[in-house]
C-alpha positions as CSV (number, residue, x, y, z in Angstrom):
1,M,80.3,108.3,102.3
2,T,82.4,109.5,99.5
3,E,81.4,112.1,98.0
4,I,83.1,115.4,95.2
5,R,81.8,118.4,94.6
6,T,82.6,120.5,91.8
7,P,80.6,123.6,90.5
8,R,78.2,122.5,89.6
9,L,77.6,118.8,90.8
10,L,77.9,116.5,93.3
11,L,79.1,113.3,93.1
12,R,78.1,110.7,95.1
13,R,77.1,107.1,96.1
14,W,73.8,105.2,95.0
15,T,70.7,105.5,97.1
16,D,67.0,103.8,96.6
17,D,65.4,107.3,95.4
18,D,68.5,107.1,92.4
19,L,66.4,103.8,90.7
20,V,63.6,105.5,88.9
21,P,65.7,108.4,87.7
22,L,68.3,106.6,86.3
23,S,65.7,104.1,84.3
24,E,64.5,106.5,82.9
25,I,68.1,107.7,81.6
26,T,69.1,104.2,80.3
27,S,65.8,103.0,79.2
28,D,66.4,105.9,76.2
29,P,68.5,104.2,73.2
30,D,69.8,107.3,72.3
31,V,71.5,107.6,76.2
32,M,72.9,103.8,75.2
33,R,73.8,103.5,71.8
34,W,76.7,103.5,72.8
35,T,76.7,101.3,76.0
36,G,78.1,98.0,75.5
37,D,75.8,96.3,72.8
38,G,73.4,99.6,72.5
39,S,70.3,98.1,74.5
40,A,68.1,100.2,76.8
41,L,68.1,98.8,80.2
42,D,64.9,98.6,82.0
43,L,64.3,99.0,85.5
44,D,65.6,95.9,87.0
45,A,68.4,96.0,84.7
46,T,69.1,99.5,85.7
47,A,69.2,98.3,89.5
48,E,71.4,95.3,88.5
49,A,73.8,98.0,87.5
50,I,73.4,99.8,90.8
51,E,74.1,96.9,92.8
52,L,77.1,96.2,90.6
53,W,78.8,99.7,90.8
54,E,77.4,99.8,94.9
55,E,79.5,96.4,95.4
56,E,82.6,97.8,93.6
57,W,83.2,100.5,95.9
58,D,82.5,98.4,98.6
59,D,85.6,96.2,97.4
60,E,87.6,98.6,95.2
61,G,86.9,101.4,97.5
62,F,86.1,103.7,94.2
63,G,83.1,102.8,91.8
64,V,80.7,104.9,90.0
65,F,79.0,108.2,91.3
66,A,75.6,109.3,90.8
67,V,75.8,112.6,89.6
68,E,73.0,115.0,90.6
69,L,72.9,119.1,89.9
70,L,74.1,120.9,92.8
71,A,70.8,123.5,92.0
72,S,68.7,121.6,91.9
73,G,69.0,117.7,93.3
74,E,67.4,116.6,90.3
75,L,70.2,113.2,89.6
76,I,71.2,113.7,85.9
77,G,73.3,110.2,85.3
78,A,76.7,108.3,86.4
79,V,79.9,108.9,86.2
80,G,82.9,107.5,88.0
81,L,85.7,104.4,87.9
82,S,84.7,100.4,87.1
83,A,86.7,97.7,86.6
84,A,88.0,97.5,82.8
85,D,88.0,93.5,81.9
86,D,85.6,93.5,79.0
87,L,88.8,93.6,76.7
88,P,91.9,91.3,77.3
89,E,94.0,95.1,76.4
90,T,92.6,97.2,79.0
91,R,92.3,93.5,81.6
92,H,93.3,94.6,85.7
93,Q,93.4,98.1,84.5
94,V,91.1,101.0,86.0
95,Q,88.8,102.4,83.4
96,I,86.6,106.4,83.5
97,V,83.3,106.0,82.1
98,W,80.3,108.3,82.2
99,R,76.5,108.1,81.4
100,L,74.1,110.8,81.0
101,G,70.3,111.9,80.8
102,R,69.9,113.7,77.3
103,P,68.6,116.6,78.6
104,F,72.2,116.8,80.1
105,W,74.0,116.6,77.6
106,G,76.4,119.4,75.2
107,Q,76.9,121.2,78.8
108,G,79.8,120.6,80.0
109,Y,78.6,118.5,83.0
110,A,80.7,114.5,81.9
111,S,83.7,117.1,81.4
112,E,83.3,118.8,84.9
113,A,82.7,115.0,86.3
114,A,85.4,113.3,84.8
115,Q,87.7,115.7,85.7
116,A,86.5,115.3,89.5
117,T,86.5,111.6,88.9
118,L,90.3,111.1,87.3
119,E,91.2,113.4,89.8
120,F,89.9,111.4,92.8
121,A,91.2,108.1,91.1
122,L,95.0,109.8,90.8
123,Q,95.2,111.8,94.0
124,D,92.7,110.6,96.1
125,R,92.8,107.2,96.1
126,G,96.8,106.4,94.3
127,L,95.6,104.8,90.8
128,D,99.2,105.4,88.5
129,R,96.7,104.9,85.8
130,V,93.4,105.5,84.7
131,V,92.1,104.2,81.0
132,A,89.0,104.8,78.9
133,V,86.9,102.6,76.2
134,N,85.1,104.8,73.8
135,R,83.5,103.1,71.1
136,V,84.6,104.3,67.1
137,G,81.7,106.6,66.3
138,N,81.1,108.4,69.6
139,E,82.6,112.1,69.0
140,E,80.7,112.7,72.7
141,S,82.9,110.9,74.7
142,A,85.8,111.4,72.6
143,N,85.7,115.0,73.0
144,V,85.6,114.6,76.6
145,I,88.4,112.3,77.1
146,R,90.8,115.2,74.9
147,K,89.6,117.3,77.9
148,L,90.4,114.9,80.4
149,G,94.1,114.9,78.6
150,M,94.1,111.3,77.5
151,V,95.9,110.1,74.7
152,Q,95.1,106.8,72.8
153,D,96.9,104.0,72.9
154,G,95.2,101.7,70.5
155,E,92.6,100.5,68.7
156,T,91.0,97.3,69.6
157,V,87.2,95.3,68.7
158,D,84.4,94.6,71.2
159,P,84.8,90.8,71.5
160,A,81.4,91.2,73.2
161,T,79.8,93.1,70.4
162,G,82.3,93.7,67.7
163,A,82.0,97.1,67.7
164,P,85.6,99.1,66.9
165,V,87.1,100.9,70.4
166,T,89.5,103.1,70.7
167,L,91.8,103.0,74.0
168,H,93.0,105.8,76.0
169,S,95.5,106.1,78.9
170,I,96.7,108.6,81.3
171,D,99.1,108.2,84.4
172,L,99.6,110.1,87.3
173,T,102.9,111.4,85.5
174,E,100.6,112.7,83.2
175,Y,97.9,114.1,84.5
176,A,98.3,118.6,85.0
177,G,95.2,118.5,87.6
């Protein structure tokens, strides 16, 4: 089982016990505001998301991690890697994604988990490049992207939502670790 420990977090695969706590996170409109069409997810849609993430782990050897606090074991969200096939500009690339519960915002957890995930992608999984897609206006995620050392490659419009997004990337030669 793939696990990553950081000073404060455990990134791991999903278990059945994660469904309800993740559903509490994904049912929060503020959490989901910048994701997809911005709709909150119910329990069934959250279960489908976990299932898709686990299938990606099985098929690709990477995926979205469950993120828990080491100190308490509490699930605080999801951070990981996913096929970036939603946009023509990122098709066939791997993107880094994150989604944390609102009580865990502003404490550096997203950056800590994303940095560990980026290192996992480039050093452990041997990926040459990782991308990030950020909806224009989502300054919190833009800050995480900057902390990762990713550079903006361009802008486009998400065809599914009509929302403007910025495209970012980092490759192995740019990664400082």
